[in-house]
N, C-alpha and C positions, 0 to 999 in steps of 0.2 A: 424458532431458528431464524435469524435475519440472514436473508440471502439477497444479493442484488447483482447485477451485471452491467457492463457498458462496452460498447465498441470503441476501440481506440485506434486511431489512424496511424498505426506504427506496427511493425512486425512483432511477433512474439519474441524474437531475439533482442529487439530494441526495448521492449517493455521489460524482459527479464534483466537487462542491463541495469535498469533503475532499481528493480526490486532487489537485485544482488549487491547493491551499494548501500552497506549499512549506515553510511554518513548522509544518504539521501532520504532515509526513512522519515525524518522530520519535515521534508519537502512536501510529502503527500499524505501522512497520517494526520488526521484531524486531532488537534489538542496537544500536538507535541512540538517541542522546540529543542534544537541541538541534540542530534543523535551521534553516537559513536560506538564502534564495536568495542566490547570489553573482554569477550572470550571467544576463542576459536576463530575460524576463518568464515565470516558470514558469506553466504547462507548455508554452510554446512550444518548437519544435524549436531545439535549441542551448542553451536555458536550462539552468543547473546550480544545485544546492543543495549546501551542505556540511553535514556532520553529524558528530557525535562518536561514537565507539564507545568504550565504558568496559570495560576488563578489569582489574578490581581497580584498583590505583593508576594503571595505564596509561592514557592517553587517546591514541586514534588520531583523525585527521581524514581523512575520505573525502569523495568527491564523487560525485554521480549526475547524469548529463547526460540531457536528453530527446532521443531519437533519432527519435521518430515520434509524432504526436499527432493524433487524430481527436476533437475536442472532444466530451465527453459519451459516447464510445464506446470508444476505445482510447488507451492510453498505453504507450509502449515506452521503456525506460529502459536507459542503461548504467551500471552501478554499478561504481566503481573501488574495488578492494580492495588497493591497494598491491601489495606482492610477490606476492599471491595472483592478481593479474591483474584481469580484468573479467568482468562477467556481463551477459547480456541478461535483462531482467525485463519481460514484456509483461503488462499488465492489459487485460482486455476486459470491458466492461459490457453485458449484455443485459437488456431488459425482460422481466420475468417476472410478468405480471398487474400488480399494484400494486407489485411488489418488484423487486429486481436480482440477477441472477445474475452474479456476478462470477468470471472465470477468470484465474488467474495461471500463467504459464508461464515458467520460468527454465532457463537453461543458461549454462555458461561460454563465453566468447568468446576470451579471450587469457590467456596466462600460466600459472603453475603450477596454477590451478584447473582448467583444461581437461586438463592432464596427469595430475592425480590423481583426475580424475572417474571414480567407479565406483559400484557398487550401494550401498556404505555411505555415500557422500557423498550419493548420491541420497536415500537414507532420511532423512538429517539435514535435507536441503533440504525434504523433505515435512513433516517435524515443524515446521520454521521457518515454513513456509507455512501450516500449520493455525493456528498461533498468530498469525500476521500477519493472516489473514483474520478470525479471531476479534475481534482488536483493532479491525480496520477496521469490522467490524459494530458493535462496542460504540461506537466513536466516532461512526459515522453515525447509529445510533439514538439516541444522547444528543444530538447536534445536532438531530434531528427533534423530540425531546421538548422541548428548550430553545426551538426555534423554533415551538413549537405545532403540530408536524406529527402523524403518527400515533403512537399510544401504542406504547412498546416492550413487551418481554416482561413486565416488572414491573408494567406498567400494565394488562395485559389483564383484562378482567373487571370493571374499575372503571367506574363511571358518572361521566362528567365533569360538573362544575356548569355551568350555562347560562353562556355567555359565556367559558368557559375554553378 
């Protein structure tokens, strides 16, 4: 079971705001491009988004369905990967001072993905999670800066003008 965590310099509410926006999914999930809600009200249970995966000239369309949601705290998704089967992806947000500790846990559910799951596949998932959490951190911190929230890493040490 691939599990990874990251501390993000944003509140759980700010991080949840990104996770709860189905159109932003492709901004932080590795391997996806252009996401959009297709059923329900994302991220309510049963809601789904579709997204595109680009492999050179090949374009694949997949879907992710919300299976469990505790707003602001937990989001469990079932990612459908065509012939590879499905995977459970759980995201948990924990307050950590003024920041958010996010924990991602993924494992195959059905199909070929579960049959070929081994140490090598686990290592690839870990690499994917590292990049996914880095992207999520970047998206959250950028949103905080844009919305006048706390400064991100590139703003540390700067004095903000009055009224900024």
